[in-house]
C-alpha positions as CSV (number, residue, x, y, z in Angstrom):
1,X,-5.2,17.2,-21.8
2,X,-8.4,15.4,-22.8
3,X,-11.7,16.9,-21.9
4,X,-14.0,14.9,-19.6
5,X,-17.6,14.1,-20.1
6,X,-20.2,13.9,-17.3
7,X,-22.4,10.8,-17.4
8,X,-25.6,10.2,-15.4
9,X,-26.4,6.8,-13.9
10,X,-29.3,5.0,-15.5
11,X,-29.9,2.2,-13.1
12,X,-28.6,0.4,-10.0
13,X,-25.0,-0.7,-9.9
14,X,-24.4,-4.3,-10.9
15,X,-22.8,-6.5,-8.3
16,X,-20.4,-9.1,-9.9
17,X,-18.3,-11.9,-8.5
18,X,-15.3,-12.2,-10.8
19,X,-11.8,-11.0,-9.8
20,X,-9.5,-9.1,-12.1
21,X,-6.1,-7.8,-11.2
22,X,-5.5,-4.3,-12.4
23,X,-3.9,-2.5,-9.6
24,X,-0.4,-1.2,-10.1
25,X,1.9,-0.5,-7.1
26,X,4.0,2.5,-7.6
27,X,7.4,2.9,-6.0
28,X,7.9,6.1,-4.1
29,X,10.2,8.0,-1.9
30,X,8.1,7.4,1.3
31,X,9.1,3.7,1.1
32,X,12.3,4.2,-0.8
33,X,15.5,2.2,-0.5
34,X,17.1,4.4,2.1
35,X,20.0,5.3,0.0
36,X,20.4,8.8,1.4
37,X,23.7,10.4,2.5
38,X,24.6,8.5,5.6
39,X,26.4,10.1,8.4
40,X,29.7,8.6,9.6
41,X,29.1,5.2,11.2
42,X,25.5,4.8,9.8
43,X,24.5,2.2,7.3
44,X,21.7,3.0,4.9
45,X,18.7,0.6,5.3
46,X,18.7,-0.5,1.6
47,X,16.6,-3.4,0.3
48,X,19.7,-5.7,0.0
49,X,20.3,-5.5,3.7
50,X,16.7,-5.4,5.1
51,X,14.9,-7.5,2.5
52,X,16.2,-10.8,3.8
53,X,14.6,-10.1,7.2
54,X,11.2,-11.0,5.7
55,X,12.7,-14.4,4.6
56,X,13.9,-15.2,8.2
57,X,17.4,-13.7,8.1
58,X,18.1,-11.5,11.2
59,X,19.9,-8.2,10.9
60,X,22.4,-8.2,13.8
61,X,23.3,-4.6,13.4
62,X,19.8,-3.4,14.1
63,X,18.7,-2.4,17.6
64,X,16.4,-4.7,19.6
65,X,12.7,-3.9,19.8
66,X,11.3,-3.2,23.2
67,X,8.0,-2.0,24.6
68,X,9.7,1.2,25.9
69,X,7.9,4.4,25.4
70,X,8.6,6.4,22.3
71,X,8.6,5.8,18.5
72,X,10.1,2.6,17.2
73,X,11.0,3.1,13.6
74,X,10.4,0.7,10.7
75,X,10.5,0.0,7.0
76,X,7.8,-1.5,4.8
77,X,8.9,-4.1,2.2
78,X,6.8,-6.0,-0.4
79,X,7.2,-9.4,-1.9
80,X,8.4,-9.1,-5.5
81,X,7.9,-11.4,-8.5
82,X,11.5,-12.8,-8.1
83,X,10.8,-13.9,-4.6
84,X,12.8,-11.2,-2.9
85,X,11.4,-8.3,-0.8
86,X,11.9,-4.7,-1.8
87,X,10.6,-1.2,-1.5
88,X,7.7,0.2,-3.5
89,X,4.5,-0.7,-1.7
90,X,3.4,2.9,-1.1
91,X,2.0,5.3,-3.7
92,X,3.8,8.5,-3.0
93,X,1.1,10.7,-4.6
94,X,-1.5,9.5,-2.0
95,X,0.3,8.5,1.2
96,X,3.5,8.6,3.1
97,X,4.4,7.2,6.5
98,X,4.0,9.5,9.6
99,X,6.9,11.6,10.5
100,X,9.5,9.7,12.5
101,X,8.2,6.3,11.6
102,X,10.6,5.4,8.7
103,X,14.1,4.2,9.5
104,X,16.6,5.4,7.0
105,X,19.6,3.6,8.7
106,X,20.1,0.1,10.0
107,X,21.2,1.5,13.4
108,X,17.6,3.0,13.8
109,X,15.7,0.0,12.4
110,X,13.6,-1.9,15.0
111,X,10.7,-3.2,13.0
112,X,10.1,-4.5,9.5
113,X,6.6,-4.8,7.8
114,X,6.5,-7.5,5.2
115,X,3.8,-7.2,2.6
116,X,3.4,-10.9,1.6
117,X,0.3,-10.8,-0.6
118,X,-1.8,-8.3,-2.5
119,X,-5.1,-9.1,-4.2
120,X,-7.6,-6.9,-6.0
121,X,-11.1,-8.0,-6.6
122,X,-13.7,-6.4,-8.8
123,X,-16.7,-6.0,-6.5
124,X,-19.1,-3.7,-8.4
125,X,-19.8,-2.2,-11.8
126,X,-21.8,1.0,-12.1
127,X,-23.5,1.6,-15.4
128,X,-23.8,5.2,-16.9
129,X,-25.1,6.8,-20.1
130,X,-24.0,10.0,-21.8
131,X,-26.4,12.9,-21.1
132,X,-27.0,13.2,-24.8
133,X,-27.8,9.4,-25.0
134,X,-25.0,8.8,-27.5
135,X,-23.4,6.0,-25.5
136,X,-22.6,4.2,-22.3
137,X,-19.7,3.7,-19.9
138,X,-18.9,1.6,-16.8
139,X,-17.2,2.6,-13.6
140,X,-15.6,-0.5,-11.9
141,X,-14.9,-0.6,-8.2
142,X,-12.0,-2.8,-6.9
143,X,-11.3,-3.8,-3.3
144,X,-7.7,-4.4,-2.2
145,X,-6.7,-7.1,0.3
146,X,-3.2,-7.1,1.7
147,X,-1.6,-9.6,4.1
148,X,1.2,-8.2,6.4
149,X,3.7,-9.5,8.9
150,X,5.4,-7.3,11.5
151,X,8.9,-8.5,12.4
152,X,11.7,-7.5,14.8
153,X,14.6,-6.5,12.5
154,X,17.4,-7.7,14.8
155,X,16.0,-11.2,15.3
156,X,13.6,-11.7,12.4
157,X,11.0,-12.9,14.9
158,X,7.3,-12.3,14.1
159,X,5.5,-9.9,16.4
160,X,2.1,-9.7,14.7
161,X,0.3,-10.5,11.4
162,X,-3.0,-9.6,9.8
163,X,-4.9,-9.2,6.5
164,X,-6.4,-5.8,5.8
165,X,-9.0,-4.8,3.2
166,X,-9.4,-1.4,1.6
167,X,-12.5,-0.3,-0.3
168,X,-12.8,2.5,-2.9
169,X,-15.6,5.2,-2.5
170,X,-19.1,4.4,-3.6
171,X,-20.3,5.2,-7.1
172,X,-21.9,8.6,-7.4
173,X,-25.1,9.6,-9.3
174,X,-22.9,11.2,-11.9
175,X,-19.3,10.5,-12.8
176,X,-16.7,11.9,-15.2
177,X,-15.0,9.8,-17.8
178,X,-12.2,10.7,-20.2
179,X,-13.3,11.5,-23.7
180,X,-13.5,8.5,-26.1
181,X,-13.4,6.0,-23.3
182,X,-16.2,3.6,-22.2
183,X,-15.0,2.9,-18.7
184,X,-12.8,3.7,-15.7
185,X,-11.9,2.1,-12.4
186,X,-11.4,2.9,-8.7
187,X,-9.1,0.9,-6.4
188,X,-9.2,0.8,-2.7
189,X,-6.1,1.1,-0.5
190,X,-5.1,0.0,2.9
191,X,-2.7,2.8,3.9
192,X,-4.9,4.2,6.6
193,X,-5.8,0.8,7.9
194,X,-2.2,-0.3,8.0
195,X,-1.2,2.9,9.9
196,X,-3.9,2.3,12.5
197,X,-2.8,-1.4,12.9
198,X,0.9,-0.4,13.3
199,X,0.5,2.5,15.6
200,X,0.3,0.5,18.9
201,X,3.6,-1.2,18.0
202,X,5.3,1.9,16.7
203,X,4.1,4.8,19.0
204,X,4.2,3.6,22.6
205,X,3.1,6.1,25.3
């Protein structure tokens, strides 16, 4: 593993206005394809079945969504480059859905979250110099803006929609960079914001 060097900030962070897409979405088990071992009579909620819901195709085998008290399970799908919707929005190393939220089978699936658009924007560059004065490095901060729709699985009808923005932490007075590099980046996420937005629909008293 490479050693890290601590750099000290030499001046105020520089605010910039350009947008650069660098964020990589990592597929993970928390938003997986639902291909577990199904019990008799249960249908795994895989992307081939539930993805078309985001394109307006209802899933008749799913239960209806009501405002009854309790937990109303869901899946989260994202728009892929080929125009279909699939799993992979969540980064499993940093977030997973709350217990009981994720529907693994069609027979339990009431809600579908469609991630329609994701944009990352470079909002700030923080300039640093090595403690020994031998060089400089830049830490870049990226915001993440994500547009969602919440649909009823059985009918494909839209229940709610919103755009959420996640910001990374602020630059510190000193930061660590990998040896032989001149820069690094931080990217915001909207996992917590999405959970808070969904909770009134999913967990009803």
